[in-house]
C-alpha positions in Angstrom: -0.8 -13.6 2.8 2.9 -14.4 3.3 5.7 -13.1 1.2 5.5 -14.5 -2.3 8.4 -16.2 -4.0 9.9 -15.2 -7.4 7.5 -16.7 -9.9 4.5 -14.9 -8.3 6.1 -11.5 -7.7 3.1 -9.1 -7.1 -0.1 -10.9 -7.7 1.4 -13.7 -9.9 2.8 -11.2 -12.4 5.5 -13.4 -13.8 3.4 -16.5 -14.0 0.7 -14.5 -15.7 3.2 -13.1 -18.2 4.6 -16.6 -19.0 1.1 -18.1 -19.4 -0.2 -15.2 -21.5 2.8 -15.3 -23.8 2.4 -19.0 -24.3 -1.3 -18.8 -25.0 -0.6 -16.0 -27.6 2.2 -18.1 -29.1 0.3 -21.3 -29.3 -3.3 -20.2 -29.6 -6.2 -21.6 -27.7 -9.3 -23.7 -28.6 -10.6 -23.7 -25.1 -14.3 -24.8 -24.7 -16.7 -22.0 -23.7 -18.5 -23.7 -20.9 -17.2 -24.3 -17.4 -18.4 -25.8 -14.2 -16.9 -25.2 -10.8 -14.9 -27.5 -8.6 -11.3 -27.6 -7.6 -9.3 -29.3 -4.8 -5.6 -29.2 -4.0 -4.2 -31.3 -1.2 -1.8 -33.9 0.2 -1.8 -37.6 -0.5 0.6 -39.4 1.9 0.7 -42.7 -0.1 1.3 -41.9 -3.8 1.0 -45.5 -5.1 -1.5 -45.5 -7.9 -1.2 -41.8 -8.7 0.2 -41.6 -12.3 -0.4 -40.2 -15.8 -0.6 -42.6 -18.8 1.5 -40.2 -21.0 -0.9 -40.8 -23.9 -3.2 -37.7 -23.8 -5.8 -39.3 -21.5 -6.7 -38.3 -18.0 -4.3 -38.9 -15.1 -5.3 -41.2 -12.2 -5.5 -40.7 -8.4 -5.8 -43.7 -6.1 -7.4 -43.4 -2.7 -6.2 -40.2 -1.1 -4.3 -41.2 2.1 -4.5 -38.6 4.9 -1.6 -39.9 7.1 1.5 -42.1 6.8 3.3 -44.0 9.6 7.1 -44.0 9.4 10.1 -44.6 11.7 12.8 -42.1 12.4 15.4 -42.5 9.7 12.9 -43.5 7.0 12.8 -41.9 3.5 9.4 -41.9 1.8 7.3 -40.1 -0.8 4.1 -38.0 -0.7 2.2 -36.1 -3.4 0.5 -32.7 -3.7 -2.4 -33.4 -6.0 -5.2 -31.5 -7.9 -8.6 -32.9 -8.7 -11.9 -31.6 -10.1 -10.3 -29.2 -12.5 -13.4 -27.3 -13.8 -14.8 -28.4 -17.1 -13.6 -26.2 -20.0 -10.6 -24.8 -18.1 -7.0 -25.4 -19.1 -4.3 -25.4 -16.4 -1.1 -23.7 -17.5 0.7 -23.0 -14.2 0.6 -23.6 -10.5 2.2 -22.6 -7.3 2.0 -23.4 -3.6 4.1 -23.4 -0.4 4.5 -26.5 1.9 4.8 -25.7 5.6 5.4 -28.0 8.5 7.4 -30.8 7.0 9.8 -32.5 9.5 13.2 -33.5 8.3 14.6 -32.8 4.9 13.0 -32.8 1.4 15.6 -34.6 -0.6 13.9 -34.8 -4.0 11.0 -33.3 -5.9 9.3 -34.2 -9.2 7.4 -31.7 -11.3 8.5 -32.6 -14.8 7.9 -36.3 -15.2 5.1 -36.8 -17.7 4.3 -40.3 -16.3 3.7 -38.7 -12.9 2.8 -35.0 -13.2 -0.4 -33.5 -14.6 1.3 -30.4 -16.0 4.2 -32.3 -17.7 2.1 -34.0 -20.3 3.5 -34.4 -23.9 4.2 -31.0 -25.6 4.9 -29.2 -22.3 7.9 -26.8 -21.9 8.0 -26.0 -18.2 9.2 -22.8 -16.5 10.2 -24.1 -13.1 11.0 -21.7 -10.3 10.6 -24.1 -7.4 12.9 -24.0 -4.4 15.9 -26.3 -4.7 16.5 -29.5 -2.7 17.7 -30.7 -0.2 15.5 -28.3 1.8 15.3 -28.5 5.6 13.7 -25.0 6.1 10.0 -24.8 5.6 8.3 -23.3 3.7 9.2 -25.0 0.4 7.9 -23.2 -2.6 6.8 -24.8 -5.9 6.1 -22.6 -8.9 5.8 -24.1 -12.4 4.3 -22.6 -15.6 4.1 -24.2 -19.1 5.3 -22.2 -22.1 3.5 -24.5 -24.5 0.3 -26.5 -23.9 -2.4 -26.3 -21.3 -3.9 -29.4 -19.8 -7.7 -29.0 -20.5 -10.7 -30.6 -19.0 -11.7 -32.7 -20.9 -9.7 -34.9 -20.8 -7.7 -33.8 -17.8 -9.5 -33.5 -14.5 -7.0 -34.6 -11.9 -3.4 -35.5 -11.3 -0.1 -35.0 -9.3 1.4 -31.5 -9.2 4.4 -32.4 -7.2 5.9 -35.6 -5.8 8.3 -35.2 -2.9 10.8 -37.4 -1.1 11.2 -36.7 2.6 13.9 -38.0 4.9 12.9 -38.0 8.6 16.3 -38.8 10.0 16.7 -37.3 13.5 13.0 -36.3 13.8 11.5 -36.9 17.2 8.5 -39.1 17.7 5.1 -37.4 17.1 2.5 -36.6 14.5 3.4 -33.7 12.2 0.9 -31.8 10.1 1.8 -30.2 6.8 -0.1 -27.2 5.4 -0.4 -25.5 2.0 -0.4 -21.7 1.6 -0.5 -19.3 -1.4 -2.0 -22.0 -3.6 -2.4 -20.8 -7.2 -3.7 -22.6 -10.3 -3.5 -20.5 -13.4 -5.7 -21.0 -16.4 -4.8 -20.0 -20.0 -7.3 -17.1 -20.3 -6.4 -13.7 -21.7 -5.5 -12.4 -19.3 -4.8 -15.6 -17.3 -6.6 -16.0 -14.0 -5.9 -17.8 -10.7 -8.6 -20.4 -10.5 -8.1 -20.5 -6.7 -9.2 -16.9 -6.4 -12.9 -16.5 -5.6 -13.4 -13.2 -7.5 -10.9 -12.4 -10.3 -13.1 -9.8 -12.0 -10.7 -9.8 -15.0 -13.3 -11.0 -17.5 -16.4 -13.1 -17.7 -14.6 -16.4 -17.0 -16.3 -18.2 -14.0 -14.4 -17.9 -10.7 -14.0 -21.0 -8.5 -11.8 -20.9 -5.4 -9.8 -23.9 -4.2 -10.6 -26.3 -1.4 -7.4 -27.2 0.4 -6.9 -30.6 1.9 -4.2 -30.2 4.5 -3.6 -30.5 8.3 -5.9 -27.5 8.9 -8.9 -29.1 7.0 -11.9 -30.5 9.0 -10.6 -33.9 7.8 -6.9 -33.6 8.4 -4.6 -34.4 5.4 -0.8 -34.2 5.2 -0.1 -36.0 8.5 3.3 -37.8 9.2 3.3 -40.1 12.2 7.0 -40.7 13.2 7.3 -43.7 15.5 3.7 -43.4 16.7 0.4 -44.4 15.2 -1.7 -42.1 13.1 -4.4 -40.5 15.3 -2.4 -41.2 18.5 -1.9 -37.5 19.1 -3.0 -34.1 17.8 -0.7 -33.1 14.9 2.1 -30.6 15.4 1.3 -27.8 13.0 3.8 -25.0 12.3 2.0 -21.6 12.1 2.4 -19.5 9.0 4.9 -16.8 9.8 4.3 -13.1 9.7 4.8 -11.5 6.3 7.2 -9.0 7.6 10.4 -10.8 8.8 12.3 -7.5 9.3 11.7 -6.6 12.9 14.6 -4.1 12.9 13.1 -1.9 10.1 13.3 1.2 12.4 17.0 1.6 11.4 18.0 4.9 9.8 16.9 4.9 6.1 20.4 6.3 5.2 22.2 3.4 6.9 25.6 3.5 5.1 27.6 1.2 7.3 30.7 1.4 5.2 32.2 4.8 6.0 35.1 4.3 3.6 33.5 3.4 0.2 36.9 3.7 -1.5 38.7 1.5 0.9 39.0 -1.4 -1.4 42.8 -1.9 -1.9 42.5 -3.7 -5.2 39.9 -1.6 -7.0 40.8 -2.7 -10.5 39.1 -0.5 -13.1 39.1 -3.2 -15.7 36.7 -6.0 -14.8 37.2 -9.5 -16.4 34.2 -11.5 -15.2 34.1 -15.2 -15.3 31.9 -16.3 -18.3 28.7 -17.8 -16.9 27.9 -21.4 -17.9 24.3 -21.8 -18.9 22.5 -25.1 -18.4 19.7 -26.8 -20.2 16.6 -25.3 -18.6 16.1 -22.0 -16.8 19.0 -19.6 -16.2 19.1 -16.2 -14.4 22.2 -14.3 -15.6 23.5 -10.8 -16.2 24.3 -9.7 -19.7 27.6 -7.7 -19.7 28.1 -6.7 -23.3 27.3 -3.6 -25.3 23.7 -2.7 -26.1 22.7 -4.8 -29.1 19.6 -6.3 -30.8 18.6 -9.4 -29.0 19.7 -11.8 -31.7 23.1 -10.2 -31.9 23.6 -10.1 -28.2 22.8 -13.8 -27.9 24.5 -14.9 -31.1 27.2 -16.9 -29.3 24.5 -19.2 -27.9 23.2 -20.2 -31.3 19.9 -22.0 -31.5 20.0 -23.0 -27.8 18.0 -20.0 -26.6 14.3 -20.8 -26.4 13.0 -17.8 -24.5 14.2 -14.7 -22.7 12.4 -12.6 -20.0 13.4 -9.3 -18.6 11.7 -7.4 -15.7 10.3 -4.0 -16.3 10.3 -1.0 -13.9 6.6 -1.7 -13.2 7.4 -5.2 -12.1 6.0 -6.9 -15.2 8.0 -8.8 -17.8 9.0 -8.3 -21.4 9.9 -11.3 -23.5 11.7 -12.5 -26.6 11.3 -15.8 -28.5 13.3 -16.9 -31.5 11.8 -15.5 -34.7 10.2 -12.6 -32.8 6.8 -14.3 -32.4 5.0 -12.6 -29.4 8.2 -10.8 -28.5 8.5 -7.2 -27.2 12.3 -7.1 -26.3 14.2 -5.4 -29.1 17.6 -4.7 -27.6 19.6 -5.9 -24.5 21.8 -3.5 -22.6 24.8 -3.9 -20.3 24.2 -5.3 -16.8 20.6 -6.3 -17.4 19.5 -9.5 -15.6 17.8 -12.0 -17.9 15.7 -15.1 -17.3 16.8 -17.4 -20.2 15.4 -20.8 -21.2 18.0 -23.0 -22.9 17.6 -26.2 -24.8 21.2 -27.3 -24.0 24.2 -26.4 -21.9 26.4 -23.6 -23.3 29.3 -21.4 -22.4 28.5 -17.7 -22.7 31.8 -15.8 -23.1 31.3 -12.2 -22.2 33.5 -9.1 -21.9 32.3 -6.1 -19.9 31.5 -3.4 -22.4 31.4 -0.6 -19.9 32.4 -0.1 -16.2 29.9 -1.8 -13.9 27.3 0.3 -12.1 28.2 1.5 -8.6 24.6 1.3 -7.3 21.1 0.2 -8.2 17.8 2.0 -7.3 15.2 -0.5 -6.0 11.4 0.0 -5.8 9.2 -1.5 -3.2 8.4 -5.1 -4.1 10.4 -7.5 -6.3 13.5 -6.2 -8.1 15.7 -8.0 -10.6 19.3 -6.8 -10.0 22.7 -7.4 -11.5 24.9 -7.4 -8.4 28.1 -5.5 -9.5 29.8 -5.4 -6.1 32.7 -7.6 -5.1 32.1 -11.2 -4.2 31.2 -11.3 -0.5 29.1 -13.3 2.0 25.4 -12.5 1.5 25.1 -10.6 4.8 28.0 -8.3 4.0 27.0 -7.8 0.4 23.6 -6.6 1.4 24.6 -4.7 4.6 24.0 -1.3 3.0 20.3 -2.1 2.6 19.8 -3.9 5.9 16.4 -3.4 7.3 15.1 -2.3 3.9 14.5 -5.7 2.2 12.8 -8.9 3.3 14.5 -11.6 1.3 16.7 -12.2 -1.8 17.3 -15.2 -4.1 19.9 -16.5 -6.5 19.0 -19.2 -9.0 21.3 -22.2 -9.0 22.3 -24.4 -12.0 20.1 -27.2 -10.7 17.0 -25.0 -11.3 16.5 -24.3 -7.5 16.7 -21.1 -5.6 19.0 -20.2 -2.7 17.7 -17.6 -0.4 19.0 -15.1 2.2 16.6 -13.8 4.8 18.3 -11.0 7.0 18.5 -12.0 10.6 17.2 -15.5 9.8 20.1 -18.0 9.5 17.6 -20.8 10.1 15.8 -19.9 6.9 18.8 -18.9 4.8 20.9 -21.2 2.6 22.6 -18.6 0.4 26.1 -18.0 1.8 27.8 -15.9 -0.8 26.8 -13.4 -3.6 29.3 -13.4 -6.4 30.1 -10.4 -8.6 27.7 -10.3 -11.5 25.2 -12.7 -10.0 21.6 -11.9 -11.0 19.7 -11.4 -7.7 16.0 -11.3 -7.1 15.3 -9.1 -4.0 12.1 -8.1 -2.2 12.2 -4.5 -0.9 10.0 -3.7 2.0 10.6 0.1 2.1 7.5 1.9 0.7 9.7 4.6 -0.8 12.2 2.1 -2.2 16.0 2.3 -1.6 19.3 2.3 -3.3 21.8 -0.6 -3.2 25.3 0.8 -3.3 27.8 -1.8 -4.4 31.3 -2.2 -2.9 33.6 -1.8 -5.9 
């Protein structure tokens, strides 16, 4: 398994939390009987793949294994699901696309006329990578806070529709692959239908059949200025899950010998109020410890949901009215995932001095970065060799990432003071991130 992206954390913890909270909130009338069968794969000609947006099953046309294009073309392809087991309700999915040439310039996960999971009544929690994206893998992670798509009536449909620009791509046949495919049901607890043996309850386990360039029949092929079948596909191998080859550095690597060398160390911090957008936001709360409704009072009725990571890697949650909520208060410098129904300004004053460091456990950590605004490499220099990757959520609902020592896979150039940062720590004993004040 490769390193997972934010929505899956350790074993799909966040996706499971979102799905479970939503099934508790909305209730479930899921049929008791289920029959196996599940396929996820590429369709290289999406014409005819659609959803009628009226509560009936979505459609898939003939699944095309290969598309012939010319250098400079811009075209679409789909990642689809079919044969959702009878009696199951899909409430979330995730996958990574490897091996795409050129640049992904657009993605569609939330159009109910196209996407299976976006049917009427859905409220989607979308942690997919942002576009444009020229650095495979591209991660898609989406969960629904409201309604599952059950079989019946839903048996198939599009999970993601992508636009690919192959400008500057040399001639050849390129093969795309899928990795870390997850289809979550709405069980209690939720299960990954693509896992053969969940053992969480008596729900049948299925396993997914993947149709990609590594299948016996090759899917996900892109022939640039050549004919399909004219050459074996170029397939990019899945990278090692440990992209930190210099992890033998001293665990007490404090490269900044003069921690008080900042010439303008102003004790009074006046942060720029973050602007929240309609959809998902990942922001630091800076105010005094207050009950949730008081801490978020300036945002009015626009707050639809709040999630906060616990020390064990799981997530607590809050919904308006307190239904299925277990967050009571919010404290200073806590990072929050917030679902907003509208754009809003969030004026905040720092209630206390910012922390000078943050203890990090092995695995995923949610951190309010309290250091000075710096380029990503410099901001994280104190924990170099002790983490694998970090992310910052952008207002367009995409993630920017920084992979140490991998400029080719990094698109996050700067970490700003009071950015909420998602970071994967590779040290078994954890580490401490000391911020430059």
